[in-house]
N, C-alpha and C positions, 0 to 999 in steps of 0.2 A: 457329600463334603467335595468331592472330585468336580459334581455340576455346578455347588456356588464357587469353586475355583476358574469352573471355564467360565462362567456367566461373568463374573469380575475382569476376565482376562481380555475378554470381545469388549467389554463396558469401554473398559480402560484403552484398548488399544485404538477404541472411536472417538476420543476426547479431545477438545479444541485444540490446537497449538497453545503455547502460553508465549501471552502477549509480549514478555517484557523477552523473551527469547526473540520472537519475532521481528522487534524493535531494533533486537542488535544488527540483525542479519541484514535489514534491509537495506542501508545505506552502502552494504558492498554486494549486494546481490547481483549487479550488473559488471561488475569488474570481469569476469570470465566465467566460463559456458556453466563449470564445475560447481560456483558459488551458487549461479544460476538456479543449477537443477536442484543443489541440496535447497535451497532456498525454497522451489516448487514444493519439493517433496512434503514440503510441512501442511500443504495445503489438500493433499487428496482425498480425503473425506470430507471437506467443505465443499457444502453446494450453494446453489441461488438464494436458498432458504435458509440457511445457516446466520450467523452472529456477520451483522454489515461489514463490521470493520474488516471480520477477516474473509470477506467475500471481497471487500477494496483490497485485500492484501494479494489474495490470489489471482486477480485481476491485474496487480500490478507483475506478480510474478510472471502472469503467460505473457504481458506485454515485454518482460524481459528477455524472455524467452525467444521473442523472436529478434529478438537482437543478434542471436545466432545460428540464425536460417539463412542458407545461403539463396535458397530461392524465392525470388521478388514478390511473387505472386502467391506464394505460402508465407512469407514473412508478414504480409500486409494482411489476409487471412486472419494469423493468428494473434496479430496487435489488434483486430479489430473486436475477436472476441474476449480479451484480454478488457479492452477500453470498454465493453458491453457489459462486464462483471462492475468496472469501478463505477460506471455510472447509473447500473442499478443498483449499487451500495448506496450513490450519493443522492439519487431520487428518493430512496425510501426514508434515508436520515438526513435530509439536507441540512442540519443543524448537530452532526457531527463533524466535531476538529480535526481528527484524526482523518478519515475519509476525507478530507478537504486537502490536507497536508499531503496522500497521499497520489493523488489527482493532480495537484499542482507540482507536486514532484514527478510525474509523467510529462505533463505536459513541458516544463521548464526543458526536460531533456530529448524530447525526442526533435525529429527534423523538422522544419517549420513546414517543408513541402506535405507532411504528413496532417498537416492542417488540422491537428486536437490542440489548439491551444485556446480558447474562449472563456475559460475559464478563471485562467492567473490572475485576473486582477481583480475579480470576485472573490476568490478563494483565497489569496493575500489579505486584502481587507476584512473577510472572514475572521481567518486564524489571528491576525491581530487585535480585534474587537474582541475577539472570546480567549485571547493568550491568560489572563488573570483568574477566569475562573475554575481554571483547569487542574487538577492533580499535582501535586508536588512531582511526581513521573512523569506525568505526559509534561507538564512544562520544559522540564528537562530536555524532553525528547523533541520538541518541539523547538526549544532553543537551539540546539542542535544543528537542525535544519534551517531554523530563520537566520541566523548568521553565515553561514555558507551558501544561503540563496540568493539567483538574480531577479528574482520578484521582490524582494525590498530595499527597500534605499538604504545610507549609511545613516542617515536621522530614524529612520524605523526601526534600527537595528537596536541603534540605541537605548531604544524606552524599551527593550526588552530585557527583563532583571531575572 
């Protein structure tokens, strides 16, 4: 019985984070170093082989954490590690709208000098084109992002239901 309980506890501790919780935390993850670390802690067991949406969120958490690093060379190195995870996820699942949202949100919020902005128009167009095909929960999440995003025109924002 103890062995069974131990196995259950180990398996439970390695389970993937709840996507609805991740979606709640993500918009505010960059507000402070504390929230950034809390968000990043959700992905400690996520590897490049994991669910690609979670890999993209892990990449986002790494890019966010780079914001709080003082040494510029370390900041750039960590940022690039996060981008690598996001691009791995996007390359593995190019039709995943949530991964596109994650990439777009990063590209919108990094300084232009970083030069990580080549997919903004493509991702915004993809999100608009496939918005209505998504589940109710994902559409609600996308809508919140679209309405505050700089990548969508006022007319495009009006089309979101």
